ZAFIKOL-798316 format. One record per residue: residue in one letter; x, y, z of N, C-alpha, C in turn. Coordinates in steps of 0.001 Angstrom, whole numbers. Layout:
BEGIN
> a	X	Y	Z	X	Y	Z	X	Y	Z $
...
***
This chain:
BEGIN
> m	-30929	43632	134172	-29832	44575	134150	-29927	45425	135412 $
> s	-28850	45486	136170	-28879	46272	137398	-28077	47565	137277 $
> t	-27206	47667	136291	-26462	48904	136065	-26653	49336	134623 $
> a	-26436	50612	134375	-26586	51135	133022	-25473	50571	132139 $
> e	-25817	50257	130894	-24845	49767	129925	-24665	50816	128842 $
> y	-23410	50973	128382	-23093	51955	127353	-22515	51241	126142 $
> t	-23057	51524	124963	-22505	50992	123728	-22373	52127	122724 $
> q	-21413	51975	121838	-21218	52985	120802	-20795	52314	119509 $
> k	-21048	53016	118409	-20713	52479	117103	-20555	53630	116128 $
> t	-19677	53467	115170	-19527	54429	114088	-20096	53787	112831 $
> v	-20959	54510	112137	-21612	53989	110933	-21289	54919	109776 $
> d	-20735	54340	108712	-20458	55095	107492	-21588	54863	106502 $
> v	-22169	55960	106020	-23219	55897	105012	-22771	56786	103867 $
> g	-22280	56155	102814	-21722	56924	101702	-20520	57714	102180 $
> d	-20545	59022	101981	-19441	59880	102414	-19698	60509	103787 $
> r	-20697	60005	104504	-21064	60567	105802	-20714	59586	106919 $
> k	-20278	60130	108066	-19922	59311	109220	-20798	59712	110401 $
> f	-21495	58704	110970	-22382	58935	112099	-21869	58192	113326 $
> f	-21964	58836	114477	-21606	58226	115754	-22902	57914	116494 $
> i	-23066	56660	116899	-24255	56256	117648	-23805	55881	119052 $
> h	-24401	56509	120054	-24121	56220	121464	-25438	55819	122117 $
> i	-25428	54696	122841	-26636	54238	123527	-26314	53958	124983 $
> l	-27083	54568	125857	-26991	54320	127287	-28290	53626	127682 $
> s	-28180	52342	128076	-29363	51519	128364	-29591	51374	129856 $
> f	-30841	51514	130261	-31268	51338	131640	-32344	50263	131683 $
> d	-32754	49863	132876	-33800	48849	133020	-35110	49271	132358 $
> n	-35416	50569	132393	-36703	51035	131877	-36609	51894	130618 $
> g	-35430	51951	129982	-35344	52740	128761	-33938	52968	128265 $
> n	-33839	53822	127252	-32560	54102	126596	-32414	55585	126258 $
> f	-31178	56078	126360	-30797	57348	125767	-30026	56994	124507 $
> v	-30416	57571	123362	-29742	57298	122096	-29308	58622	121495 $
> s	-28020	58721	121187	-27485	59909	120542	-26928	59517	119182 $
> i	-27377	60231	118145	-26875	60021	116791	-26294	61360	116355 $
> s	-25016	61372	116010	-24420	62636	115572	-23544	62404	114359 $
> e	-23579	63368	113463	-22785	63303	112238	-21579	64217	112370 $
> g	-20413	63693	111983	-19196	64500	112042	-18744	64684	113468 $
> r	-19059	65812	114044	-18702	66084	115437	-19761	65521	116366 $
> q	-19363	65161	117555	-20303	64581	118518	-20997	65704	119280 $
> k	-22265	65926	118907	-23058	67006	119486	-24444	66500	119848 $
> i	-25076	67167	120797	-26480	66933	121086	-27276	67764	120091 $
> g	-28320	67175	119545	-29123	67889	118561	-30585	67881	118942 $
> s	-31423	67791	117945	-32870	67717	118157	-33162	66512	119039 $
> m	-34233	66601	119834	-34487	65529	120798	-35978	65221	120904 $
> v	-36255	63902	120960	-37619	63394	121086	-37640	62356	122200 $
> v	-38741	62328	122968	-38936	61331	124018	-40188	60542	123692 $
> s	-40103	59222	123827	-41253	58361	123557	-41394	57337	124672 $
> i	-42635	57079	125065	-42930	56070	126086	-43816	55014	125443 $
> g	-43337	53768	125470	-44072	52675	124847	-44671	51744	125866 $
> s	-45576	52238	126682	-46136	51412	127755	-47504	50836	127420 $
> g	-48135	51317	126391	-49460	50829	126016	-49443	50273	124613 $
> p	-50610	50193	123981	-50663	49659	122626	-49991	50582	121598 $
> m	-49955	51869	121925	-49295	52839	121047	-48337	53680	121872 $
> a	-47236	54077	121263	-46263	54913	121950	-46784	56348	122061 $
> t	-46418	57008	123154	-46719	58418	123346	-45411	59174	123173 $
> t	-45397	60168	122278	-44152	60829	121902	-44270	62335	122063 $
> a	-43178	62951	122538	-43129	64412	122684	-41784	64925	122183 $
> t	-41821	66078	121558	-40592	66722	121081	-40045	67603	122186 $
> v	-38768	67428	122505	-38101	68250	123518	-37369	69400	122846 $
> i	-36582	69097	121818	-35899	70119	121018	-36309	69884	119571 $
> r	-37006	70831	118993	-37575	70693	117650	-36476	70548	116594 $
> a	-36734	69705	115600	-35797	69472	114502	-36128	70373	113318 $
> k	-35080	70875	112650	-35298	71633	111411	-35648	70672	110279 $
> t	-34983	69521	110282	-35260	68461	109310	-35249	67130	110051 $
> d	-35702	66090	109414	-35652	64728	109945	-36481	64520	111208 $
> s	-37522	65308	111413	-38357	65112	112599	-39102	63777	112530 $
> l	-39482	63334	111344	-40151	62045	111199	-39201	60906	111568 $
> f	-37930	61007	111148	-36930	60001	111509	-36789	59898	113024 $
> l	-36684	61030	113691	-36555	61044	115154	-37763	60405	115823 $
> k	-38951	60795	115387	-40186	60273	115983	-40301	58766	115770 $
> l	-40068	58307	114549	-40171	56881	114251	-39136	56064	115008 $
> t	-37927	56576	115102	-36864	55868	115822	-37219	55741	117298 $
> a	-37621	56840	117918	-37978	56825	119337	-39159	55890	119590 $
> e	-40169	55938	118736	-41342	55089	118923	-41008	53615	118716 $
> q	-40173	53312	117737	-39797	51925	117498	-39013	51364	118685 $
> i	-38099	52164	119225	-37314	51727	120390	-38223	51536	121600 $
> s	-39026	52549	121911	-39860	52478	123125	-40869	51336	123056 $
> t	-41406	51087	121887	-42359	49990	121724	-41658	48641	121867 $
> s	-40464	48510	121300	-39770	47216	121357	-39275	46888	122763 $
> i	-38902	47906	123542	-38413	47642	124904	-39510	47829	125952 $
> r	-40669	48313	125502	-41790	48632	126401	-41308	49537	127539 $
> g	-40690	50637	127129	-40138	51580	128095	-39990	52962	127479 $
> i	-38996	53693	127956	-38768	55078	127558	-37589	55148	126600 $
> a	-37730	55944	125554	-36630	56191	124622	-36447	57692	124476 $
> v	-35232	58160	124735	-34863	59553	124501	-33861	59519	123351 $
> v	-34204	60158	122234	-33370	60085	121035	-32977	61497	120607 $
> s	-31670	61687	120390	-31135	62963	119934	-30451	62762	118586 $
> l	-30643	63713	117675	-30008	63658	116352	-29364	64989	116023 $
> y	-28060	64930	115723	-27362	66092	115165	-26861	65655	113793 $
> a	-27383	66269	112740	-26957	65955	111374	-26583	67249	110668 $
> e	-25532	67171	109872	-25067	68361	109162	-25996	68747	108016 $
> r	-26709	67750	107460	-27719	68011	106431	-28777	66916	106519 $
> e	-29860	67053	105791	-30953	66085	105845	-30446	64674	105571 $
> l	-31000	63698	106299	-30517	62324	106200	-30799	61677	104851 $
> g	-32010	61748	104401	-32398	61014	103204	-32845	59609	103584 $
> n	-33550	58943	102675	-34148	57638	102969	-33115	56555	103257 $
> e	-32067	56465	102440	-31083	55395	102612	-30374	55502	103957 $
> a	-29901	56686	104292	-29202	56882	105570	-30135	56598	106744 $
> a	-31388	57039	106644	-32349	56814	107729	-32584	55323	107951 $
> k	-32777	54553	106871	-33000	53107	106993	-31788	52413	107607 $
> i	-30611	52779	107166	-29393	52163	107699	-29224	52483	109175 $
> l	-29435	53741	109549	-29274	54135	110956	-30288	53457	111866 $
> i	-31553	53402	111462	-32567	52728	112282	-32202	51254	112446 $
> g	-31766	50618	111362	-31361	49216	111430	-30212	48986	112398 $
> e	-29200	49838	112337	-28039	49721	113227	-28437	49956	114688 $
> i	-29273	50953	114916	-29701	51266	116281	-30510	50114	116877 $
> m	-31450	49580	116118	-32276	48482	116623	-31432	47234	116881 $
> e	-30448	46989	116043	-29531	45866	116256	-28747	46051	117549 $
> m	-28281	47271	117804	-27526	47558	119037	-28404	47372	120281 $
> i	-29652	47812	120196	-30556	47736	121345	-30958	46295	121643 $
> q	-31183	45514	120602	-31656	44147	120786	-30548	43170	121157 $
> s	-29300	43586	121021	-28214	42658	121391	-27746	42836	122808 $
***
């Protein structure tokens, strides 16, 4: 890949609507997940260059910090690069929404 690629998707989970935006580069991805309105939210950066990902919080999350960390680490490990992940959610995700969102994001990245 010589230029950045942009993909987006809307995911409905029950009565909630999430917007996923991914900007892909040769060495990593910016991933934005927002519910309702499109906003930047909590943010985590992960680098997957070794056997384990190294992760740092840029903007602390009130809730769903584990979801952010796991998503960033899964992306960075799978692409062996950098993942910057932002989440804006109106309320806590819950297990079902988190599983669906991670699945959709990984599908978008791998295609």
